[in-house]
A tleap script that builds the chain and sets N, CA, C and O, in Angstrom:
source leaprc.protein.ff14SB
mol = sequence {
  NMET THR ASP PRO TYR ALA THR ASP PRO HIE
  ALA PRO SER ALA HIE PRO HIE PRO ALA ALA
  SER GLY GLY ASP THR LYS THR LEU SER ILE
  VAL SER LEU VAL LEU GLY LEU ALA SER ILE
  PHE LEU GLY ILE SER VAL LEU VAL PRO ILE
  ALA GLY ILE ILE VAL GLY VAL MET ALA ARG
  LYS ARG GLU PRO SER GLY ARG ALA PHE ALA
  LEU TRP GLY ILE TRP LEU SER VAL ALA SER
  LEU VAL LEU GLY LEU LEU LEU TRP LEU LEU
  VAL GLY GLY ALA ILE LEU ALA ALA VAL GLY
  LEU ALA ALA ALA ALA CGLY
}
set mol.1.N position { -34.375 17.680 47.646 }
set mol.1.CA position { -33.371 18.646 47.293 }
set mol.1.C position { -32.362 17.984 46.362 }
set mol.1.O position { -31.895 16.877 46.629 }
set mol.2.N position { -32.035 18.653 45.290 }
set mol.2.CA position { -31.101 18.082 44.324 }
set mol.2.C position { -29.687 18.539 44.616 }
set mol.2.O position { -29.457 19.618 45.162 }
set mol.3.N position { -28.766 17.703 44.243 }
set mol.3.CA position { -27.357 17.998 44.450 }
set mol.3.C position { -26.876 18.931 43.337 }
set mol.3.O position { -26.970 18.557 42.168 }
set mol.4.N position { -26.363 20.133 43.645 }
set mol.4.CA position { -25.937 21.061 42.592 }
set mol.4.C position { -24.685 20.573 41.855 }
set mol.4.O position { -24.384 21.048 40.760 }
set mol.5.N position { -23.964 19.636 42.448 }
set mol.5.CA position { -22.735 19.149 41.823 }
set mol.5.C position { -22.937 17.851 41.058 }
set mol.5.O position { -21.987 17.331 40.472 }
set mol.6.N position { -24.117 17.333 41.050 }
set mol.6.CA position { -24.401 16.100 40.315 }
set mol.6.C position { -24.447 16.412 38.818 }
set mol.6.O position { -24.919 17.468 38.399 }
set mol.7.N position { -23.956 15.488 38.047 }
set mol.7.CA position { -23.955 15.698 36.596 }
set mol.7.C position { -25.166 15.031 35.988 }
set mol.7.O position { -25.538 13.913 36.344 }
set mol.8.N position { -25.760 15.738 35.075 }
set mol.8.CA position { -26.909 15.212 34.341 }
set mol.8.C position { -26.376 14.359 33.196 }
set mol.8.O position { -25.593 14.855 32.386 }
set mol.9.N position { -26.775 13.093 33.101 }
set mol.9.CA position { -26.240 12.247 32.023 }
set mol.9.C position { -26.691 12.707 30.637 }
set mol.9.O position { -26.085 12.313 29.641 }
set mol.10.N position { -27.725 13.522 30.548 }
set mol.10.CA position { -28.218 13.993 29.262 }
set mol.10.C position { -27.655 15.363 28.885 }
set mol.10.O position { -27.868 15.839 27.770 }
set mol.11.N position { -26.942 15.992 29.808 }
set mol.11.CA position { -26.371 17.315 29.536 }
set mol.11.C position { -25.133 17.160 28.658 }
set mol.11.O position { -24.393 16.186 28.798 }
set mol.12.N position { -24.901 18.119 27.748 }
set mol.12.CA position { -23.706 18.031 26.906 }
set mol.12.C position { -22.442 18.216 27.732 }
set mol.12.O position { -22.419 19.001 28.679 }
set mol.13.N position { -21.419 17.507 27.377 }
set mol.13.CA position { -20.161 17.567 28.101 }
set mol.13.C position { -19.377 18.808 27.675 }
set mol.13.O position { -19.506 19.284 26.547 }
set mol.14.N position { -18.570 19.317 28.591 }
set mol.14.CA position { -17.726 20.472 28.265 }
set mol.14.C position { -16.607 20.072 27.319 }
set mol.14.O position { -16.129 20.886 26.529 }
set mol.15.N position { -16.193 18.816 27.404 }
set mol.15.CA position { -15.127 18.299 26.540 }
set mol.15.C position { -15.641 17.042 25.840 }
set mol.15.O position { -15.406 15.927 26.306 }
set mol.16.N position { -16.334 17.222 24.732 }
set mol.16.CA position { -16.880 16.043 24.062 }
set mol.16.C position { -15.783 15.168 23.466 }
set mol.16.O position { -14.701 15.641 23.119 }
set mol.17.N position { -16.083 13.920 23.362 }
set mol.17.CA position { -15.172 12.967 22.739 }
set mol.17.C position { -15.021 13.347 21.268 }
set mol.17.O position { -16.013 13.719 20.641 }
set mol.18.N position { -13.807 13.268 20.686 }
set mol.18.CA position { -13.625 13.686 19.296 }
set mol.18.C position { -14.521 12.951 18.304 }
set mol.18.O position { -14.973 13.548 17.327 }
set mol.19.N position { -14.783 11.678 18.536 }
set mol.19.CA position { -15.631 10.933 17.603 }
set mol.19.C position { -17.094 11.364 17.726 }
set mol.19.O position { -17.855 11.271 16.763 }
set mol.20.N position { -17.481 11.833 18.908 }
set mol.20.CA position { -18.867 12.228 19.120 }
set mol.20.C position { -19.093 13.709 18.843 }
set mol.20.O position { -20.215 14.198 18.977 }
set mol.21.N position { -18.043 14.427 18.460 }
set mol.21.CA position { -18.196 15.864 18.279 }
set mol.21.C position { -18.870 16.221 16.968 }
set mol.21.O position { -19.292 17.362 16.781 }
set mol.22.N position { -18.978 15.261 16.052 }
set mol.22.CA position { -19.635 15.539 14.783 }
set mol.22.C position { -18.701 16.188 13.779 }
set mol.22.O position { -19.147 16.609 12.712 }
set mol.23.N position { -17.413 16.280 14.094 }
set mol.23.CA position { -16.444 16.861 13.176 }
set mol.23.C position { -16.275 15.978 11.950 }
set mol.23.O position { -16.319 14.751 12.034 }
set mol.24.N position { -16.083 16.621 10.823 }
set mol.24.CA position { -15.931 15.876 9.584 }
set mol.24.C position { -14.500 15.365 9.467 }
set mol.24.O position { -13.548 16.146 9.466 }
set mol.25.N position { -14.362 14.069 9.371 }
set mol.25.CA position { -13.051 13.482 9.162 }
set mol.25.C position { -12.889 13.158 7.690 }
set mol.25.O position { -13.864 12.888 6.990 }
set mol.26.N position { -11.664 13.187 7.235 }
set mol.26.CA position { -11.363 12.892 5.844 }
set mol.26.C position { -10.292 11.811 5.739 }
set mol.26.O position { -9.553 11.766 4.756 }
set mol.27.N position { -10.205 10.958 6.722 }
set mol.27.CA position { -9.131 9.985 6.769 }
set mol.27.C position { -9.174 9.035 5.582 }
set mol.27.O position { -8.163 8.862 4.902 }
set mol.28.N position { -10.311 8.421 5.318 }
set mol.28.CA position { -10.403 7.484 4.195 }
set mol.28.C position { -10.184 8.192 2.867 }
set mol.28.O position { -9.573 7.628 1.960 }
set mol.29.N position { -10.669 9.407 2.743 }
set mol.29.CA position { -10.487 10.162 1.506 }
set mol.29.C position { -9.019 10.452 1.249 }
set mol.29.O position { -8.543 10.324 0.121 }
set mol.30.N position { -8.306 10.841 2.293 }
set mol.30.CA position { -6.885 11.137 2.147 }
set mol.30.C position { -6.106 9.861 1.857 }
set mol.30.O position { -5.175 9.877 1.052 }
set mol.31.N position { -6.475 8.757 2.500 }
set mol.31.CA position { -5.817 7.479 2.219 }
set mol.31.C position { -6.043 7.071 0.772 }
set mol.31.O position { -5.130 6.557 0.126 }
set mol.32.N position { -7.240 7.290 0.258 }
set mol.32.CA position { -7.532 6.980 -1.135 }
set mol.32.C position { -6.672 7.821 -2.074 }
set mol.32.O position { -6.144 7.306 -3.060 }
set mol.33.N position { -6.530 9.102 -1.777 }
set mol.33.CA position { -5.701 9.977 -2.602 }
set mol.33.C position { -4.239 9.546 -2.555 }
set mol.33.O position { -3.570 9.508 -3.587 }
set mol.34.N position { -3.742 9.223 -1.370 }
set mol.34.CA position { -2.352 8.785 -1.230 }
set mol.34.C position { -2.125 7.476 -1.989 }
set mol.34.O position { -1.097 7.315 -2.647 }
set mol.35.N position { -3.069 6.547 -1.904 }
set mol.35.CA position { -2.926 5.296 -2.649 }
set mol.35.C position { -2.984 5.542 -4.156 }
set mol.35.O position { -2.275 4.881 -4.915 }
set mol.36.N position { -3.816 6.479 -4.596 }
set mol.36.CA position { -3.875 6.817 -6.015 }
set mol.36.C position { -2.562 7.409 -6.502 }
set mol.36.O position { -2.069 7.042 -7.568 }
set mol.37.N position { -1.998 8.323 -5.724 }
set mol.37.CA position { -0.709 8.903 -6.095 }
set mol.37.C position { 0.404 7.859 -6.039 }
set mol.37.O position { 1.276 7.831 -6.908 }
set mol.38.N position { 0.377 7.013 -5.033 }
set mol.38.CA position { 1.391 5.966 -4.912 }
set mol.38.C position { 1.301 4.992 -6.075 }
set mol.38.O position { 2.325 4.517 -6.567 }
set mol.39.N position { 0.088 4.691 -6.518 }
set mol.39.CA position { -0.055 3.749 -7.624 }
set mol.39.C position { 0.498 4.340 -8.919 }
set mol.39.O position { 1.004 3.600 -9.763 }
set mol.40.N position { 0.411 5.650 -9.088 }
set mol.40.CA position { 0.992 6.300 -10.267 }
set mol.40.C position { 2.517 6.275 -10.182 }
set mol.40.O position { 3.187 5.956 -11.164 }
set mol.41.N position { 3.065 6.608 -9.017 }
set mol.41.CA position { 4.511 6.730 -8.888 }
set mol.41.C position { 5.223 5.396 -8.678 }
set mol.41.O position { 6.418 5.295 -8.955 }
set mol.42.N position { 4.527 4.380 -8.200 }
set mol.42.CA position { 5.168 3.081 -7.997 }
set mol.42.C position { 5.279 2.282 -9.283 }
set mol.42.O position { 6.019 1.300 -9.344 }
set mol.43.N position { 4.565 2.686 -10.286 }
set mol.43.CA position { 4.664 1.990 -11.563 }
set mol.43.C position { 3.680 0.847 -11.659 }
set mol.43.O position { 2.518 0.960 -11.269 }
set mol.44.N position { 4.173 -0.254 -12.187 }
set mol.44.CA position { 3.300 -1.384 -12.491 }
set mol.44.C position { 2.983 -2.136 -11.202 }
set mol.44.O position { 3.814 -2.868 -10.665 }
set mol.45.N position { 1.785 -1.938 -10.734 }
set mol.45.CA position { 1.305 -2.610 -9.540 }
set mol.45.C position { -0.185 -2.816 -9.717 }
set mol.45.O position { -0.865 -2.003 -10.344 }
set mol.46.N position { -0.684 -3.893 -9.168 }
set mol.46.CA position { -2.117 -4.169 -9.286 }
set mol.46.C position { -2.810 -3.984 -7.943 }
set mol.46.O position { -3.950 -3.522 -7.892 }
set mol.47.N position { -2.144 -4.332 -6.875 }
set mol.47.CA position { -2.781 -4.301 -5.558 }
set mol.47.C position { -3.011 -2.878 -5.044 }
set mol.47.O position { -4.051 -2.597 -4.448 }
set mol.48.N position { -2.057 -1.987 -5.270 }
set mol.48.CA position { -2.193 -0.622 -4.748 }
set mol.48.C position { -3.361 0.116 -5.410 }
set mol.48.O position { -4.145 0.744 -4.699 }
set mol.49.N position { -3.514 0.069 -6.758 }
set mol.49.CA position { -4.678 0.742 -7.337 }
set mol.49.C position { -6.013 0.128 -6.917 }
set mol.49.O position { -6.993 0.846 -6.724 }
set mol.50.N position { -6.051 -1.178 -6.779 }
set mol.50.CA position { -7.295 -1.822 -6.338 }
set mol.50.C position { -7.645 -1.365 -4.923 }
set mol.50.O position { -8.805 -1.081 -4.625 }
set mol.51.N position { -6.636 -1.295 -4.056 }
set mol.51.CA position { -6.877 -0.804 -2.693 }
set mol.51.C position { -7.333 0.656 -2.714 }
set mol.51.O position { -8.208 1.042 -1.940 }
set mol.52.N position { -6.741 1.470 -3.598 }
set mol.52.CA position { -7.147 2.873 -3.711 }
set mol.52.C position { -8.590 3.021 -4.165 }
set mol.52.O position { -9.311 3.896 -3.685 }
set mol.53.N position { -9.009 2.168 -5.087 }
set mol.53.CA position { -10.396 2.214 -5.564 }
set mol.53.C position { -11.352 1.809 -4.453 }
set mol.53.O position { -12.373 2.463 -4.244 }
set mol.54.N position { -11.033 0.746 -3.746 }
set mol.54.CA position { -11.909 0.262 -2.674 }
set mol.54.C position { -12.033 1.300 -1.563 }
set mol.54.O position { -13.136 1.596 -1.102 }
set mol.55.N position { -10.898 1.851 -1.134 }
set mol.55.CA position { -10.928 2.852 -0.061 }
set mol.55.C position { -11.644 4.123 -0.529 }
set mol.55.O position { -12.349 4.760 0.254 }
set mol.56.N position { -11.466 4.491 -1.794 }
set mol.56.CA position { -12.142 5.672 -2.327 }
set mol.56.C position { -13.644 5.522 -2.356 }
set mol.56.O position { -14.372 6.462 -2.038 }
set mol.57.N position { -14.114 4.346 -2.736 }
set mol.57.CA position { -15.562 4.101 -2.757 }
set mol.57.C position { -16.115 4.125 -1.328 }
set mol.57.O position { -17.192 4.667 -1.082 }
set mol.58.N position { -15.372 3.537 -0.398 }
set mol.58.CA position { -15.805 3.582 1.001 }
set mol.58.C position { -15.843 5.026 1.507 }
set mol.58.O position { -16.755 5.410 2.239 }
set mol.59.N position { -14.848 5.819 1.112 }
set mol.59.CA position { -14.781 7.208 1.571 }
set mol.59.C position { -15.936 8.034 1.008 }
set mol.59.O position { -16.478 8.892 1.704 }
set mol.60.N position { -16.314 7.785 -0.241 }
set mol.60.CA position { -17.431 8.544 -0.823 }
set mol.60.C position { -18.723 8.289 -0.068 }
set mol.60.O position { -19.555 9.188 0.055 }
set mol.61.N position { -18.902 7.077 0.437 }
set mol.61.CA position { -20.132 6.756 1.166 }
set mol.61.C position { -20.109 7.301 2.592 }
set mol.61.O position { -21.134 7.748 3.106 }
set mol.62.N position { -18.940 7.265 3.228 }
set mol.62.CA position { -18.864 7.600 4.650 }
set mol.62.C position { -18.458 9.040 4.941 }
set mol.62.O position { -18.809 9.579 5.991 }
set mol.63.N position { -17.727 9.668 4.029 }
set mol.63.CA position { -17.178 10.994 4.299 }
set mol.63.C position { -17.573 11.977 3.199 }
set mol.63.O position { -16.806 12.177 2.257 }
set mol.64.N position { -18.744 12.589 3.296 }
set mol.64.CA position { -19.156 13.528 2.256 }
set mol.64.C position { -18.257 14.761 2.158 }
set mol.64.O position { -18.169 15.369 1.091 }
set mol.65.N position { -17.595 15.136 3.238 }
set mol.65.CA position { -16.747 16.324 3.195 }
set mol.65.C position { -15.441 16.066 2.448 }
set mol.65.O position { -14.791 17.011 2.002 }
set mol.66.N position { -15.050 14.809 2.307 }
set mol.66.CA position { -13.814 14.473 1.602 }
set mol.66.C position { -14.057 13.940 0.210 }
set mol.66.O position { -13.240 13.187 -0.321 }
set mol.67.N position { -15.162 14.318 -0.380 }
set mol.67.CA position { -15.561 13.785 -1.686 }
set mol.67.C position { -14.526 14.052 -2.780 }
set mol.67.O position { -14.261 13.173 -3.600 }
set mol.68.N position { -13.937 15.249 -2.804 }
set mol.68.CA position { -12.961 15.586 -3.847 }
set mol.68.C position { -11.711 14.726 -3.727 }
set mol.68.O position { -11.195 14.235 -4.731 }
set mol.69.N position { -11.220 14.542 -2.499 }
set mol.69.CA position { -10.051 13.695 -2.300 }
set mol.69.C position { -10.340 12.265 -2.731 }
set mol.69.O position { -9.517 11.626 -3.385 }
set mol.70.N position { -11.508 11.772 -2.361 }
set mol.70.CA position { -11.876 10.401 -2.704 }
set mol.70.C position { -11.988 10.225 -4.220 }
set mol.70.O position { -11.523 9.225 -4.766 }
set mol.71.N position { -12.600 11.189 -4.893 }
set mol.71.CA position { -12.720 11.093 -6.355 }
set mol.71.C position { -11.364 11.134 -7.037 }
set mol.71.O position { -11.124 10.372 -7.974 }
set mol.72.N position { -10.478 12.002 -6.589 }
set mol.72.CA position { -9.135 12.037 -7.159 }
set mol.72.C position { -8.415 10.716 -6.913 }
set mol.72.O position { -7.738 10.204 -7.804 }
set mol.73.N position { -8.556 10.167 -5.725 }
set mol.73.CA position { -7.932 8.876 -5.435 }
set mol.73.C position { -8.478 7.768 -6.311 }
set mol.73.O position { -7.724 6.923 -6.794 }
set mol.74.N position { -9.796 7.767 -6.520 }
set mol.74.CA position { -10.412 6.738 -7.375 }
set mol.74.C position { -9.918 6.885 -8.806 }
set mol.74.O position { -9.515 5.899 -9.424 }
set mol.75.N position { -9.944 8.105 -9.343 }
set mol.75.CA position { -9.545 8.300 -10.739 }
set mol.75.C position { -8.072 8.012 -10.962 }
set mol.75.O position { -7.718 7.420 -11.981 }
set mol.76.N position { -7.203 8.410 -10.047 }
set mol.76.CA position { -5.779 8.100 -10.185 }
set mol.76.C position { -5.542 6.601 -10.110 }
set mol.76.O position { -4.716 6.062 -10.847 }
set mol.77.N position { -6.260 5.930 -9.227 }
set mol.77.CA position { -6.106 4.477 -9.102 }
set mol.77.C position { -6.612 3.759 -10.352 }
set mol.77.O position { -5.976 2.820 -10.831 }
set mol.78.N position { -7.756 4.199 -10.880 }
set mol.78.CA position { -8.296 3.584 -12.098 }
set mol.78.C position { -7.335 3.809 -13.268 }
set mol.78.O position { -7.067 2.883 -14.034 }
set mol.79.N position { -6.817 5.031 -13.409 }
set mol.79.CA position { -5.888 5.325 -14.501 }
set mol.79.C position { -4.630 4.467 -14.390 }
set mol.79.O position { -4.151 3.933 -15.391 }
set mol.80.N position { -4.100 4.336 -13.191 }
set mol.80.CA position { -2.908 3.521 -12.997 }
set mol.80.C position { -3.181 2.052 -13.291 }
set mol.80.O position { -2.355 1.368 -13.896 }
set mol.81.N position { -4.337 1.575 -12.861 }
set mol.81.CA position { -4.691 0.172 -13.097 }
set mol.81.C position { -4.857 -0.101 -14.587 }
set mol.81.O position { -4.358 -1.108 -15.090 }
set mol.82.N position { -5.547 0.780 -15.293 }
set mol.82.CA position { -5.761 0.584 -16.734 }
set mol.82.C position { -4.433 0.656 -17.490 }
set mol.82.O position { -4.160 -0.184 -18.348 }
set mol.83.N position { -3.610 1.656 -17.174 }
set mol.83.CA position { -2.321 1.773 -17.855 }
set mol.83.C position { -1.415 0.581 -17.537 }
set mol.83.O position { -0.704 0.092 -18.415 }
set mol.84.N position { -1.437 0.120 -16.303 }
set mol.84.CA position { -0.636 -1.050 -15.935 }
set mol.84.C position { -1.081 -2.302 -16.664 }
set mol.84.O position { -0.252 -3.076 -17.142 }
set mol.85.N position { -2.397 -2.506 -16.753 }
set mol.85.CA position { -2.899 -3.683 -17.460 }
set mol.85.C position { -2.592 -3.610 -18.958 }
set mol.85.O position { -2.250 -4.625 -19.565 }
set mol.86.N position { -2.711 -2.420 -19.562 }
set mol.86.CA position { -2.356 -2.262 -20.974 }
set mol.86.C position { -0.877 -2.539 -21.212 }
set mol.86.O position { -0.508 -3.174 -22.200 }
set mol.87.N position { -0.043 -2.065 -20.315 }
set mol.87.CA position { 1.385 -2.315 -20.447 }
set mol.87.C position { 1.699 -3.803 -20.337 }
set mol.87.O position { 2.515 -4.330 -21.093 }
set mol.88.N position { 1.042 -4.481 -19.383 }
set mol.88.CA position { 1.247 -5.923 -19.259 }
set mol.88.C position { 0.798 -6.655 -20.522 }
set mol.88.O position { 1.460 -7.597 -20.958 }
set mol.89.N position { -0.317 -6.231 -21.109 }
set mol.89.CA position { -0.784 -6.863 -22.343 }
set mol.89.C position { 0.179 -6.620 -23.496 }
set mol.89.O position { 0.448 -7.530 -24.281 }
set mol.90.N position { 0.698 -5.405 -23.607 }
set mol.90.CA position { 1.650 -5.105 -24.681 }
set mol.90.C position { 2.944 -5.894 -24.522 }
set mol.90.O position { 3.457 -6.452 -25.492 }
set mol.91.N position { 3.471 -5.941 -23.303 }
set mol.91.CA position { 4.710 -6.687 -23.058 }
set mol.91.C position { 4.476 -8.179 -23.279 }
set mol.91.O position { 5.299 -8.857 -23.893 }
set mol.92.N position { 3.356 -8.683 -22.777 }
set mol.92.CA position { 3.052 -10.104 -22.984 }
set mol.92.C position { 2.868 -10.433 -24.453 }
set mol.92.O position { 3.322 -11.481 -24.912 }
set mol.93.N position { 2.206 -9.552 -25.199 }
set mol.93.CA position { 2.026 -9.763 -26.635 }
set mol.93.C position { 3.348 -9.742 -27.375 }
set mol.93.O position { 3.568 -10.540 -28.286 }
set mol.94.N position { 4.237 -8.826 -26.986 }
set mol.94.CA position { 5.557 -8.754 -27.627 }
set mol.94.C position { 6.364 -10.011 -27.340 }
set mol.94.O position { 7.057 -10.513 -28.224 }
set mol.95.N position { 6.285 -10.520 -26.137 }
set mol.95.CA position { 7.025 -11.743 -25.784 }
set mol.95.C position { 6.464 -12.928 -26.566 }
set mol.95.O position { 7.225 -13.737 -27.099 }
set mol.96.N position { 5.143 -13.033 -26.637 }
set mol.96.CA position { 4.533 -14.130 -27.399 }
set mol.96.C position { 4.871 -14.041 -28.887 }
set mol.96.O position { 5.099 -15.058 -29.541 }
set mol.97.N position { 4.902 -12.816 -29.414 }
set mol.97.CA position { 5.256 -12.644 -30.829 }
set mol.97.C position { 6.712 -13.051 -31.059 }
set mol.97.O position { 7.024 -13.693 -32.062 }
set mol.98.N position { 7.606 -12.679 -30.135 }
set mol.98.CA position { 9.009 -13.047 -30.277 }
set mol.98.C position { 9.195 -14.554 -30.188 }
set mol.98.O position { 10.000 -15.120 -30.927 }
set mol.99.N position { 8.469 -15.207 -29.300 }
set mol.99.CA position { 8.557 -16.670 -29.175 }
set mol.99.C position { 8.018 -17.321 -30.436 }
set mol.99.O position { 8.586 -18.299 -30.921 }
set mol.100.N position { 6.918 -16.784 -30.977 }
set mol.100.CA position { 6.357 -17.335 -32.208 }
set mol.100.C position { 7.283 -17.176 -33.386 }
set mol.100.O position { 7.404 -18.091 -34.201 }
set mol.101.N position { 7.947 -16.030 -33.499 }
set mol.101.CA position { 8.900 -15.823 -34.584 }
set mol.101.C position { 10.113 -16.726 -34.435 }
set mol.101.O position { 10.625 -17.248 -35.426 }
set mol.102.N position { 10.575 -16.913 -33.209 }
set mol.102.CA position { 11.732 -17.781 -32.971 }
set mol.102.C position { 11.368 -19.234 -33.283 }
set mol.102.O position { 12.192 -19.968 -33.829 }
set mol.103.N position { 10.164 -19.654 -32.952 }
set mol.103.CA position { 9.758 -21.022 -33.235 }
set mol.103.C position { 9.577 -21.237 -34.733 }
set mol.103.O position { 9.890 -22.312 -35.246 }
set mol.104.N position { 9.079 -20.233 -35.435 }
set mol.104.CA position { 8.876 -20.359 -36.890 }
set mol.104.C position { 10.208 -20.346 -37.630 }
set mol.104.O position { 10.337 -20.997 -38.666 }
set mol.105.N position { 11.186 -19.630 -37.127 }
set mol.105.CA position { 12.489 -19.546 -37.794 }
set mol.105.C position { 13.343 -20.760 -37.491 }
set mol.105.O position { 14.213 -21.116 -38.286 }
set mol.106.N position { 13.115 -21.391 -36.373 }
set mol.106.CA position { 14.003 -22.484 -35.949 }
set mol.106.C position { 13.477 -23.789 -36.314 }
set mol.106.O position { 14.104 -24.809 -36.029 }
savepdb mol mol.pdb
quit
């Protein structure tokens, strides 16, 4: 005789664990988007856009439902990184040109 109150370990639970429920999470995708936006608004930074790109690539692989957020985060981070590097090159070139002109005049 079987116990009517015994739980079957293979039966689905009435309250499944959130991670086991199969719900689509977008945490990495949203973090990538936030890092992309932060890299645009924080100005000249190298670490924040790199982190946004890395998290965005991870999100594209792990979270198919957050693909749009991840892509926006990647593109904003790439744009910020490229613009920041160009600005650093322009400022560095201007400083080197000024030093060269000062050395030639003096």
